[in-house]
Backbone as a printed PyTorch tensor [residue, N CA C, xyz], in Angstrom:
tensor([[[  0.8310,  -1.1960,  -0.0090],
         [  0.0000,  -0.0030,  -0.0050],
         [  0.8660,   1.2590,  -0.0010]],

        [[  1.9650,   1.2250,   0.7460],
         [  2.8180,   2.4050,   0.8240],
         [  3.4230,   2.7020,  -0.5610]],

        [[  3.7450,   1.6780,  -1.3110],
         [  4.2960,   1.9010,  -2.6650],
         [  3.2870,   2.5920,  -3.5760]],

        [[  2.0350,   2.1740,  -3.4780],
         [  1.0090,   2.8050,  -4.3060],
         [  0.8410,   4.2740,  -3.9470]],

        [[  0.8910,   4.5990,  -2.6750],
         [  0.7610,   5.9800,  -2.2620],
         [  1.9520,   6.7910,  -2.7220]],

        [[  3.1430,   6.2470,  -2.6320],
         [  4.3290,   6.9660,  -3.1140],
         [  4.2660,   7.1810,  -4.6050]],

        [[  3.7870,   6.2050,  -5.3550],
         [  3.6730,   6.3710,  -6.8060],
         [  2.6730,   7.4360,  -7.1480]],

        [[  1.5180,   7.4980,  -6.4600],
         [  0.5300,   8.4940,  -6.7690],
         [  1.0110,   9.8890,  -6.3670]],

        [[  1.7710,   9.9840,  -5.2830],
         [  2.3410,  11.2680,  -4.8770],
         [  3.3790,  11.7190,  -5.9340]],

        [[  4.1770,  10.7810,  -6.4230],
         [  5.1810,  11.1070,  -7.3820],
         [  4.5170,  11.5900,  -8.6880]],

        [[  3.4460,  10.9530,  -9.1100],
         [  2.7680,  11.3320, -10.3330],
         [  2.0620,  12.6930, -10.2020]],

        [[  1.7400,  13.1280,  -8.9910],
         [  1.0520,  14.3830,  -8.7990],
         [  1.9460,  15.5870,  -9.1430]],

        [[  3.2180,  15.3770,  -9.2450],
         [  4.1330,  16.4580,  -9.6150],
         [  4.3140,  16.5290, -11.1240]],

        [[  3.6320,  15.7200, -11.8720],
         [  3.7190,  15.7040, -13.3180],
         [  2.4090,  16.1380, -13.9500]],

        [[  2.5140,  16.7240, -15.1360],
         [  1.3200,  16.9250, -15.9350],
         [  1.4000,  15.9730, -17.1230]],

        [[  0.2700,  15.4930, -17.5550],
         [  0.2490,  14.4670, -18.5960],
         [ -0.4570,  14.9950, -19.8360]],

        [[ -0.0620,  14.4650, -20.9740],
         [ -0.6610,  14.8160, -22.2620],
         [ -0.8070,  13.5370, -23.0740]],

        [[ -1.9630,  13.3130, -23.6420],
         [ -2.2050,  12.1220, -24.4590],
         [ -2.1960,  12.5280, -25.9120]],

        [[ -1.3900,  11.8000, -26.7120],
         [ -1.3140,  12.0340, -28.1420],
         [ -1.7670,  10.7580, -28.8340]],

        [[ -2.7470,  10.8680, -29.7160],
         [ -3.2260,   9.7310, -30.4860],
         [ -2.6860,   9.8510, -31.9120]],

        [[ -2.0130,   8.8100, -32.3560],
         [ -1.3880,   8.7960, -33.6720],
         [ -2.1490,   7.7810, -34.5240]],

        [[ -2.7740,   8.2240, -35.6110],
         [ -3.5540,   7.3100, -36.4650],
         [ -2.6510,   6.2430, -37.1190]],

        [[ -3.2860,   5.1860, -37.5920],
         [ -2.5510,   4.0720, -38.1760],
         [ -1.8620,   4.4450, -39.4970]],

        [[ -2.3690,   5.4400, -40.1960],
         [ -1.7790,   5.7890, -41.5040],
         [ -0.5410,   6.6810, -41.3800]],

        [[ -0.1800,   7.1080, -40.1860],
         [  1.0150,   7.9200, -39.9840],
         [  2.2330,   6.9980, -39.9290]],

        [[  3.2430,   7.3350, -40.7190],
         [  4.4570,   6.4890, -40.7380],
         [  5.1650,   6.5760, -39.4090]],

        [[  5.8650,   5.5290, -39.1070],
         [  6.5760,   5.4450, -37.8230],
         [  7.6200,   6.5290, -37.7040]],

        [[  8.3040,   6.8400, -38.7950],
         [  9.3370,   7.8950, -38.7460],
         [  8.7030,   9.2590, -38.4930]],

        [[  7.5210,   9.5120, -39.0420],
         [  6.8330,  10.7800, -38.7950],
         [  6.3700,  10.8710, -37.3530]],

        [[  5.8870,   9.7760, -36.7890],
         [  5.4900,   9.7530, -35.3810],
         [  6.7000,  10.0110, -34.4810]],

        [[  7.8120,   9.3960, -34.8000],
         [  9.0350,   9.6190, -34.0360],
         [  9.4720,  11.0760, -34.1010]],

        [[  9.3800,  11.6680, -35.2730],
         [  9.7570,  13.0740, -35.4600],
         [  8.8490,  13.9820, -34.6150]],

        [[  7.5580,  13.7020, -34.6020],
         [  6.6020,  14.4850, -33.7970],
         [  6.9320,  14.3700, -32.3170]],

        [[  7.1890,  13.1440, -31.8260],
         [  7.4770,  12.9560, -30.4230],
         [  8.8340,  13.5700, -30.0330]],

        [[  9.7810,  13.5130, -30.9460],
         [ 11.0920,  14.1320, -30.6800],
         [ 10.9770,  15.6310, -30.5360]],

        [[ 10.1510,  16.2450, -31.3810],
         [  9.9360,  17.7140, -31.2830],
         [  9.2270,  18.0470, -29.9660]],

        [[  8.2520,  17.2760, -29.5520],
         [  7.5610,  17.5210, -28.2890],
         [  8.5580,  17.4100, -27.1150]],

        [[  9.4100,  16.4070, -27.1880],
         [ 10.3780,  16.2100, -26.1140],
         [ 11.3970,  17.3600, -26.0490]],

        [[ 11.8500,  17.7770, -27.2080],
         [ 12.9030,  18.7920, -27.2560],
         [ 12.3980,  20.1890, -26.8870]],

        [[ 11.2700,  20.5820, -27.4340],
         [ 10.7900,  21.9410, -27.2640],
         [  9.8000,  22.0870, -26.1190]],

        [[  9.0260,  21.0490, -25.8420],
         [  8.0310,  21.1410, -24.7930],
         [  8.4600,  20.4810, -23.4950]],

        [[  9.6600,  19.8890, -23.5100],
         [ 10.2100,  19.1740, -22.3320],
         [  9.3340,  18.0320, -21.8550]],

        [[  8.6830,  17.3840, -22.8210],
         [  7.8590,  16.2210, -22.5210],
         [  8.7530,  14.9760, -22.5590]],

        [[  8.3940,  13.9630, -21.7900],
         [  9.0920,  12.6890, -21.8650],
         [  8.0430,  11.5830, -22.0060]],

        [[  8.4310,  10.4800, -22.5590],
         [  7.5250,   9.3700, -22.8080],
         [  7.1700,   8.6640, -21.5030]],

        [[  5.8970,   8.5570, -21.2230],
         [  5.4510,   7.8540, -20.0140],
         [  4.8830,   6.4980, -20.3510]],

        [[  4.1110,   6.3930, -21.4630],
         [  3.4050,   5.1710, -21.7590],
         [  3.0490,   5.1370, -23.2350]],

        [[  3.0990,   3.9600, -23.8530],
         [  2.7120,   3.7880, -25.2590],
         [  1.7910,   2.5850, -25.3660]],

        [[  0.7230,   2.7430, -26.1440],
         [ -0.1820,   1.6460, -26.4360],
         [ -0.3290,   1.5210, -27.9370]],

        [[ -0.0910,   0.3180, -28.4710],
         [ -0.2500,   0.0370, -29.8860],
         [ -1.5460,  -0.7680, -30.0570]],

        [[ -2.4980,  -0.2070, -30.7860],
         [ -3.7920,  -0.8830, -30.9920],
         [ -3.7180,  -1.8300, -32.1600]],

        [[ -4.6980,  -2.7220, -32.2500],
         [ -4.6960,  -3.7800, -33.2580],
         [ -4.6760,  -3.2210, -34.6840]],

        [[ -5.3560,  -2.1510, -34.9460],
         [ -5.4080,  -1.5980, -36.2780],
         [ -4.1660,  -0.8330, -36.6720]],

        [[ -3.2440,  -0.6240, -35.7400],
         [ -2.0170,   0.0850, -36.0290],
         [ -1.9530,   1.4860, -35.4250]],

        [[ -3.0610,   1.9610, -34.8730],
         [ -3.0470,   3.2700, -34.2230],
         [ -2.2800,   3.1910, -32.9120]],

        [[ -1.7340,   4.3310, -32.4840],
         [ -0.9360,   4.4040, -31.2640],
         [ -1.5220,   5.4490, -30.3420]],

        [[ -1.4900,   5.1700, -29.0770],
         [ -1.8020,   6.1860, -28.0440],
         [ -0.5490,   6.3460, -27.2480]],

        [[ -0.0740,   7.5820, -27.1660],
         [  1.1560,   7.9040, -26.4650],
         [  0.8300,   8.8490, -25.3510]],

        [[  1.2910,   8.5430, -24.1270],
         [  1.1060,   9.4190, -22.9980],
         [  2.4540,  10.0490, -22.6840]],

        [[  2.4860,  11.3670, -22.7140],
         [  3.7050,  12.1240, -22.3830],
         [  3.5450,  12.7530, -21.0140]],

        [[  4.6580,  13.0010, -20.3680],
         [  4.5860,  13.6610, -19.0820],
         [  5.7440,  14.6580, -18.9640]],

        [[  5.5440,  15.6600, -18.1440],
         [  6.6080,  16.5950, -17.8100],
         [  6.3700,  17.1020, -16.3950]],

        [[  7.3990,  17.5390, -15.7860],
         [  7.3050,  18.0390, -14.4190],
         [  6.4320,  19.2990, -14.4260]],

        [[  5.4960,  19.3530, -13.4820],
         [  4.6410,  20.5060, -13.3040],
         [  5.4650,  21.5860, -12.6060]],

        [[  5.3680,  22.7880, -13.1120],
         [  6.1340,  23.8880, -12.5500],
         [  5.3360,  24.4710, -11.3840]],

        [[  5.9360,  24.5490, -10.2550],
         [  5.3100,  25.1480,  -9.0700],
         [  5.7270,  26.6110,  -9.0150]],

        [[  4.7450,  27.4890,  -9.1550],
         [  5.0310,  28.9070,  -9.1960],
         [  4.2400,  29.5870,  -8.0710]],

        [[  4.9210,  30.3660,  -7.2640],
         [  4.2640,  31.1010,  -6.1700],
         [  3.5910,  32.3330,  -6.7500]],

        [[  2.3960,  32.5970,  -6.2940],
         [  1.6410,  33.7860,  -6.7600],
         [  2.2680,  35.0710,  -6.2150]],

        [[  2.4290,  36.0440,  -7.0750],
         [  2.9740,  37.3150,  -6.6810],
         [  1.8960,  38.4090,  -6.7150]],

        [[  0.6460,  38.0070,  -6.9130],
         [ -0.4270,  38.9850,  -7.0130],
         [ -0.6980,  39.6830,  -5.6860]],

        [[ -0.4820,  39.0090,  -4.5760],
         [ -0.6720,  39.6160,  -3.2730],
         [  0.3130,  40.7280,  -2.9850]],

        [[  1.4620,  40.7080,  -3.6170],
         [  2.4730,  41.7080,  -3.3760],
         [  2.2180,  43.0150,  -4.1340]],

        [[  1.3260,  42.9670,  -5.1150],
         [  1.0520,  44.1710,  -5.8910],
         [  0.0430,  45.0100,  -5.1480]],

        [[  0.3510,  46.2710,  -5.0080],
         [ -0.4550,  46.9650,  -4.2360],
         [ -1.2770,  48.0380,  -4.0910]]])
């Protein structure tokens, strides 16, 4: 049980994005898309599902940025 709680706490510091890639998209094009997301959006691969028809569902994650509000300081 403690492991499950630690895993859920660890995941709470990430934001997730799901990308669905149709079956007619070439593998090299999908790789290029995911590489661009990783490089410019700082996303990393969390999970990949390959469906029977050839479509792919890719879950990307990146660290959520914790920003303190400065609106209270404006006066």
